[in-house]
C-alpha positions as CSV (number, residue, x, y, z in Angstrom):
1,M,23.0,150.8,173.9
2,D,23.1,147.0,173.5
3,E,21.3,145.3,176.5
4,R,24.3,142.9,177.0
5,V,26.7,145.8,177.2
6,K,24.5,147.7,179.6
7,M,24.2,144.6,181.8
8,D,28.0,144.2,181.8
9,E,28.4,147.8,182.8
10,N,25.9,147.4,185.6
11,I,27.9,144.4,186.9
12,F,31.1,146.4,186.9
13,Y,29.4,149.4,188.5
14,D,28.1,147.1,191.3
15,E,31.6,145.8,191.8
16,F,32.9,149.4,192.2
17,I,30.1,150.2,194.7
18,N,30.8,147.0,196.7
19,K,34.6,147.5,196.9
20,L,34.3,151.3,197.6
21,Q,31.9,150.4,200.5
22,I,34.4,147.9,201.8
23,M,37.1,150.5,201.6
24,E,35.0,153.0,203.5
25,N,34.1,150.4,206.2
26,I,37.8,149.5,206.8
27,L,38.8,153.2,207.0
28,I,36.0,154.0,209.5
29,D,37.1,151.0,211.6
30,A,40.7,152.4,211.4
31,Q,39.5,155.6,213.1
32,V,38.8,153.5,216.3
33,G,42.0,151.4,216.1
34,I,40.8,148.4,214.1
35,F,42.7,148.3,210.8
36,D,43.0,145.5,208.2
37,I,45.7,146.6,205.8
38,D,45.5,143.5,203.6
39,E,41.7,143.8,203.1
40,L,42.1,147.5,202.3
41,F,44.8,146.7,199.7
42,R,42.6,144.0,198.1
43,A,39.7,146.4,197.8
44,V,41.9,149.1,196.2
45,H,43.5,146.5,193.9
46,T,40.1,145.2,192.7
47,I,39.0,148.8,192.1
48,K,42.1,149.3,190.0
49,G,41.5,146.1,188.1
50,T,37.8,146.9,187.3
51,A,38.8,150.4,186.2
52,D,41.4,148.9,183.9
53,L,38.9,146.6,182.3
54,L,36.7,149.6,181.6
55,G,39.5,151.8,180.3
56,M,39.3,154.3,183.1
57,I,42.9,155.3,182.9
58,E,42.9,158.1,185.5
59,I,41.3,155.8,188.1
60,V,43.9,153.1,187.3
61,N,46.7,155.6,187.8
62,I,45.5,157.0,191.0
63,T,44.7,153.6,192.6
64,H,48.2,152.4,191.5
65,K,49.7,155.2,193.6
66,A,47.4,154.3,196.4
67,E,48.6,150.6,196.2
68,D,52.2,151.8,196.4
69,L,51.5,153.7,199.5
70,L,49.6,150.8,201.1
71,D,52.5,148.5,200.2
72,E,54.8,150.8,202.3
73,I,52.3,150.4,205.2
74,R,52.2,146.6,204.8
75,V,56.0,146.2,205.0
76,G,56.2,148.5,208.0
77,N,57.9,151.5,206.4
78,L,54.9,153.7,207.2
79,S,52.0,153.7,209.7
80,M,48.3,154.3,208.9
81,S,48.0,157.7,210.6
82,A,44.8,159.7,211.1
83,K,45.9,162.0,208.2
84,L,46.2,159.0,205.9
85,V,42.9,157.6,206.9
86,K,41.3,160.9,206.1
87,L,43.1,161.1,202.8
88,F,41.9,157.6,201.8
89,L,38.3,158.4,202.8
90,E,38.5,161.5,200.6
91,L,40.0,159.4,197.8
92,K,37.2,156.9,198.1
93,K,34.6,159.6,197.6
94,F,36.5,161.0,194.6
95,I,36.7,157.6,192.9
96,A,33.0,157.2,193.5
97,L,32.4,160.6,191.8
98,M,34.6,159.6,188.9
99,V,32.9,156.3,188.4
100,D,29.5,157.9,188.4
101,N,30.7,160.6,186.1
102,I,32.0,158.0,183.5
103,L,29.3,155.3,183.7
104,N,26.3,157.7,184.0
105,S,27.7,160.4,181.6
106,S,27.4,163.1,184.3
107,N,28.5,166.6,183.4
108,E,31.0,167.3,186.1
109,D,33.4,170.2,185.5
110,E,36.4,168.7,183.7
111,S,38.8,171.3,185.1
112,M,37.6,170.5,188.7
113,I,38.2,166.8,188.1
114,N,41.7,167.4,186.8
115,N,42.5,169.6,189.7
116,L,41.3,166.9,192.2
117,I,43.3,164.3,190.3
118,Q,46.5,166.4,190.7
119,Y,45.7,167.0,194.4
120,F,45.4,163.3,195.2
121,E,48.4,162.4,193.1
122,K,50.5,165.0,195.0
123,E,49.1,163.9,198.4
124,L,49.7,160.2,197.8
125,L,53.3,160.8,196.4
126,S,54.2,163.2,199.2
127,S,53.1,160.6,201.8
128,M,55.6,158.1,200.5
129,P,58.8,157.6,202.6
130,N,60.9,158.7,199.6
131,S,59.1,161.9,198.6
132,K,61.9,164.4,198.2
133,N,61.0,165.1,194.5
134,V,57.2,165.6,194.8
135,S,57.5,169.4,194.9
136,K,58.8,169.4,191.3
137,I,56.3,169.3,188.5
138,I,56.9,167.8,185.1
139,L,54.6,168.6,182.1
140,V,54.3,166.0,179.3
141,V,52.7,167.3,176.1
142,D,52.2,164.5,173.5
143,D,49.3,163.3,171.5
144,S,50.2,159.7,172.3
145,L,48.6,158.3,175.4
146,V,51.2,155.6,175.6
147,V,54.1,158.1,175.7
148,R,52.4,160.3,178.2
149,Q,51.5,157.4,180.5
150,R,55.0,155.8,180.3
151,I,56.8,159.0,181.2
152,K,54.3,159.6,184.0
153,L,54.7,156.1,185.4
154,I,58.5,156.3,185.4
155,A,58.7,159.8,186.8
156,N,56.0,159.1,189.5
157,G,58.1,156.1,190.5
158,V,60.9,158.4,191.6
159,G,58.6,160.9,193.3
160,Y,57.9,163.6,190.7
161,L,54.4,165.0,190.1
162,V,53.5,164.7,186.5
163,V,50.7,166.6,184.6
164,T,49.9,165.9,181.0
165,A,48.3,167.4,177.9
166,N,47.5,165.9,174.5
167,N,47.8,169.1,172.5
168,G,49.5,172.5,172.5
169,V,46.5,174.5,173.6
170,D,46.0,172.3,176.7
171,G,49.8,172.4,177.2
172,I,49.9,176.1,177.5
173,K,46.9,176.0,179.8
174,Q,48.8,173.6,182.1
175,L,51.8,175.8,182.1
176,K,49.7,178.8,183.3
177,E,48.0,176.7,186.0
178,N,51.1,175.0,187.4
179,Q,54.7,176.0,188.3
180,V,56.3,173.6,185.9
181,D,60.0,172.6,186.4
182,L,60.5,170.5,183.3
183,L,58.7,170.2,180.0
184,F,58.6,167.2,177.6
185,C,57.0,168.2,174.3
186,D,56.3,166.4,171.1
187,V,57.3,168.2,167.9
188,T,54.2,167.1,166.0
189,I,51.3,167.7,168.5
190,K,48.0,169.0,167.0
191,E,46.1,172.3,167.2
192,I,49.1,174.4,168.2
193,G,52.2,172.5,166.9
194,G,55.0,171.6,169.3
195,L,57.4,174.3,167.8
196,E,54.7,177.0,167.9
197,M,53.9,176.1,171.5
198,L,57.5,176.2,172.6
199,L,58.1,179.6,171.0
200,E,55.0,180.8,172.8
201,V,56.3,179.4,176.1
202,K,59.6,181.2,175.7
203,K,57.7,184.6,175.6
204,D,56.7,184.1,179.2
205,K,59.4,185.4,181.5
206,K,58.4,182.9,184.1
207,Y,59.6,180.1,181.8
208,A,62.5,181.8,180.1
209,D,64.9,179.2,181.6
210,L,62.5,176.3,181.6
211,P,64.3,173.0,180.7
212,I,62.6,171.5,177.6
213,I,63.0,168.0,176.3
214,M,61.9,167.5,172.7
215,L,60.0,164.2,172.1
216,V,60.8,162.9,168.6
217,S,60.1,159.7,166.6
218,N,63.5,159.5,165.0
219,K,67.0,160.9,165.8
220,N,68.4,162.9,162.9
221,E,70.2,166.2,162.0
222,D,66.8,168.0,161.7
223,T,66.1,167.0,165.3
224,K,69.3,168.8,166.4
225,S,68.5,171.9,164.3
226,I,64.9,172.1,165.6
227,A,65.9,171.6,169.2
228,K,68.4,174.4,168.9
229,D,65.9,176.8,167.2
230,V,63.4,176.5,170.0
231,G,66.0,176.5,172.8
232,A,65.4,172.9,173.9
233,T,67.7,171.5,176.5
234,A,67.8,168.1,174.8
235,W,65.8,165.6,172.8
236,L,64.4,162.1,173.6
237,T,63.2,159.5,171.1
238,K,59.8,158.1,171.9
239,S,61.2,154.6,172.1
240,F,63.4,155.6,175.0
241,E,64.7,153.1,177.6
242,Q,63.7,153.7,181.2
243,S,67.3,154.1,182.2
244,R,67.7,156.9,179.7
245,L,64.7,158.8,181.0
246,L,65.8,158.4,184.6
247,M,69.3,159.7,183.6
248,V,67.7,162.8,182.0
249,L,65.5,163.5,185.1
250,D,68.5,163.1,187.5
251,K,70.7,165.4,185.4
252,I,68.1,168.2,185.0
253,L,66.1,168.0,188.2
254,G,68.3,165.9,190.6
């Protein structure tokens, strides 16, 4: 590794450690009634920004949800309860684990990491004042990170828990591990194609009536035919507007 790159990584790592320690100190003080919400928000915000610079998408996503929750506390819609203090202390330890795993190439169990990510996302979302949708799980299967993250960001914003997969094999695995309420699936995903995956899904009695939204690049007659063949509920172009996605979510899950 280039020495300059290694030095830059060490600087970012030190920044993580510093802000995580500040985060822990604030939360420990909160246990005895001394709580600085603004300082905690700044620490989490810096952790998110550092993660963004290093391309640590999962840390960015989870700290973004933490920021949303802290914002609710800052404006007085929520109080920093003992339960939330405990949750944020657990989150701090988990972020430290993820940072160490990424920067030091540790071999932590990927399945365990993914399960913990889903746990914290669910806990953070369910703690929001408007959390009526958090019990519903959406699975997004698409080989485009941009599409997966955009759907996740919008759906999270209205309280849904979102899990993702970038191929059909992982998509089927996520369906087995979660009680999915809605599936977004790209027609052209790799390994197991989108159509093959959906036909496989329909064999499972648990998902016989699962609403399916086909993700397509272009709207045409073939799209309608394919959607009908696999029993899809509807289709959505990948260039969708936020209002269109929210309308689909409200119509199917609302």
